[in-house]
Steps between C-alpha positions, in 0.01 A plus 500: 500500500783737592686432185187565293460839658860595416448379150177698468657812643776472238255465218340775281171435687675564826649829373163606377334427828765704693464785259116509562571492874744795454235694302232421763725623771588808305135580455414442872775717637408782254117492533427402861422807715551729206210739588618640827690243706834561340560774401301637808343784294546714202817710445479831318659375185224245466228753560664735243497217257123462554442867431683461161298195429175682581605782271539243221159346565308825573662758290665294218836629604706297259877571501834344455634654827324646801671786679289447808659322807857586397445370145379168393540289180145423371518124431405369845226754543294370209520152645419609850217716370349193338508314844343805669223503240441133556553458872415837630672772702689307763848393588443155354435647147828699534712208614363209280689619188832498689416158660436354160803665359702345780373156401595568141857592618526146640388344175740735303787392725424138436476555122827706491686256723396216263622692196835588665560155656238227527176403681670393820679844536162664399315324775752620759498856370120507503492380856731773621295755316172373632587523872776766528387790717614757237281348235209440724505843662465692177229264385284606790504884439284694259809643335628471150866383550420123493382520139841590387661153543200343333547687174877509505518135590267407215713715278803297599319169456391585136847630435655157590231319310585713204871455537474119519283498189749695301358758271191297402258630766468876447184498710700413813749767434222750454319401812827517696557861386139589544490376857827667584365825375174441687688439826605871476137590555485326844752652740790746498758214570412357149743759356761232580343256244631665192832546676512126562432411136762749384755340729391157396531569132860633561583173682356294217696707236824421695438136593248364252556714201402245239172403661416867542578582133290203380197657679568869419165552320294350788703697741420824311137404522533465875645852538244656268225335706641617827545856371161535349329361817699725729478808281173645630648523860840614379342772293284621786800512747713687243224758441414530871835515668353604838268202512744283698586739778509202734828391348666821619407407858672167497785523253780661708743202443459539127562878514803439701632241259446739203692765694792259545430365852469124470474434877113498531446247218788281627351502851163419353640223289665348805172514691313337217760213494449460871111510475476130392664346799597763754283814541203577277266795431495725802149636461207331659276617216692279269622211714531357855764771564852383426387139430733349235350348195622146582550312816872376559485168297333648194700812534821293468356323199408834350837647531653173393272508186628844413863375521408211287339718246808727494728190456277388207442840354555388139199274544210717379231389765744576787594843355136580438420455865789706616419793263133483595581514872754792456275707284201439729704657784583819309175688607606444872869567446433850369239600761470550874405244757687202345430216497151560383305184426237686307763656265671167443180310454583407138749247647216268612473284199862415489582506879455125560726410210814564717440261786379250242824535293703373797281186540490449130881507475554286812276235337693522182847439667479133430507578133778749530751367752503128588634574854170650577277241343185461700365219298166663497267379236252715332206406722691570806614829363136591451435392858777733627347789306148429627603454855700823489191675358277350780753610764488853370125485474454388852775697670458836319128459467453470887757789560345730233151436639609593852672815365207600277220436746657551845826697498472758223142629561593627847864595423653845492286762346276247309179566708550873428582476129221250436248709701408209732303726723264618219444144378416373851268805539315401189476130608358625840248720323389219267427297800275761674116461436457871559822703483325839528681795337877466472809724437844356435826666627818431309824637354357587160133598529500696183674250279562132590275434802162521309593258214660267747181481698297468180714193400500349852127553611265245362178667614360777289260672744759730667583861397846540659655836593881527547739716716858507625458438876824685592367822345118478482184312596189455291183387684240379262138616521295221645127449475300453814620196691795431261844412653799717402830318462841638426795291424885555475806272469628445859852597390370837376413703820217753509583842597492508881262796522261364254487169674448669837205691355346187359522332834361811662191471276458138604692305237610144595850416386528134411851366401461209254852377415620670183221762509326711763124574501312796654143448566314832549171541681190551302433862419841634598549873428866632514525811718790742435643721776429812291177494294422660173233475252631607156373347165749449214302475175238241529753229581661556842404657838774611736392403856800620697859418606717378785834641587618275783862611547653825592717615219785744531613732212853436386518171685218255414581298203161310493200700613196270449163646411190268451222617281155337506274475192170340394435404146181640353523311170741270307751701301569469136871631487794474726516708809782619733503713815743787577576659835704824490658686789491865381675800657378852523639588154298229331812265448465132555765401761403136547261273323380145449321366185354156489203270535545147630155370443440511128178666389432245224343275764308747718131457559244748633527530864846382550728652762859587422774618748815606331833557684698804380861565593648846516884558526549806722871493531557768232219723637654781705394514862427872452251434226160661568146479385535146387190325371402155364310479171354177378362401165423227240631483145512285195866384452434419133451879433848601640717706478196740482326277758129545485357525848156408629326815614388516868149623572657829595595543129875469580720212363596425860396557858695671782528295815507637846838674561721263693831679502579849657 
């Protein structure tokens, strides 16, 4: 019975069964808990992607390059927009394209490994790709980078299919060039793909000149296909040189190199060499911080595979892998924060080839050097490969699952970056039979918080308001008997005075782990220390203000003033508040402009309390006749700045004098 198992494992059926097991494991570790378990929420990049996707679906915003969110190639967005249209506006729709692309990377790694070596090597390479943290991690994010190794890897596969067929299969050469060009429409690191093919053709011209010359027409077709496919993006970037301003934020090593200083790129190169077995990507948003790509055993095999490839550099498959790996590292070599796994992501289809190369050559020693003859027959060689693949599948599968589902979600700044608090707030609200009226506090109430909640919240019966709890509070208007709930991330503190006022009005503060909830009594009416009744247009009513601290001219750097407002009706254009400290000559000597509860979400009857901060350090202590004036304006009309008129007919209101 035991012998039959070994024979079956070494057979083609055994290989196929293990490959199916590898693919099932790859699917499981990429799809389980994808919605909100890991990652624990939505990061801003994913939300920004969704906003671009919605612009495609709602506005027909077709482009080859989107300047929003630091600049994005368009390819992934069309795929992601399709999933949003089919699955809906939620995290799952954003991440499924990347998960499926990650599965394709495993298949591509298998196909490419088989073309470079054989099925046994391919199975081992696919297994590494299936369960390696690096590959799994980017398959679980709603980001575009993982689609790069799919297209570039397919390009390489078609290239080898064409090379082996000679010049008889022009379709393969065309598809290789087309996919290489298409890969440039996925992610910025794809700029290394044409660099690789250029270096590869130079190598072939040196070491395989005759074979290259025999295929010259097909190779020309490859470059034509690549150029035509890439041209729309290249043309756009050439005619819009400011579109990629993000590059200027990260390319300091490249600029130093061009200026003659090689040290930054050499340091980066050394760090990238070490990332595979010593110290990996340092950022939690891209890795378990400093976790190397491979554990010690596989790391030794990887470095050994690189040495074997260098030794056998005249053998085209070995040099192909070396050049691919080196060129994939270029985007990280010339930018900051090396090693960066996302910028080296194009290495994934070829990464497992290097450990496999060592095993492949060890098993071949019996045919090269008699002293090392292992007397391994073909069936047993297959068994060795399959057992190696199963060892990687089990060992790395368990370790990667632990890192993905346990270690990484709570590590470093991950809960902050992936907005875990907002996600868990949404889950809590979804579970309430009657949530009442709700306002959400967060870091970006005017930009990212609203779409994040829209993607995270399943129920559709809530009209949420938004505010920044360190600078404002918005209390939604509640109908008779309705409960008012305010939420904020627990790591984002509420302004101490505002929290004290809420508690003075009867609010119950309920810490709930990642978020904190404030439950206000029914019918609460905020009471300012100094009352006013001034109407601004037909939108806002000034109710009063608080000035809780004694401020000293020439000394106080932050003099807080809290203004109270009630909304008369929803607004149709942006609004901002200004508070000016004006001297007797009419000159503004201190001011604050801002609004930290965006008007786009106001409803009639809502209460708004805004914190203003005046810097008095430059105001002379001898200044006289100082007065505060307060107003509302539309920031879209600046620099002229169209103000709302107060019911006095003035574009502002004078507050009670508070300074001598």
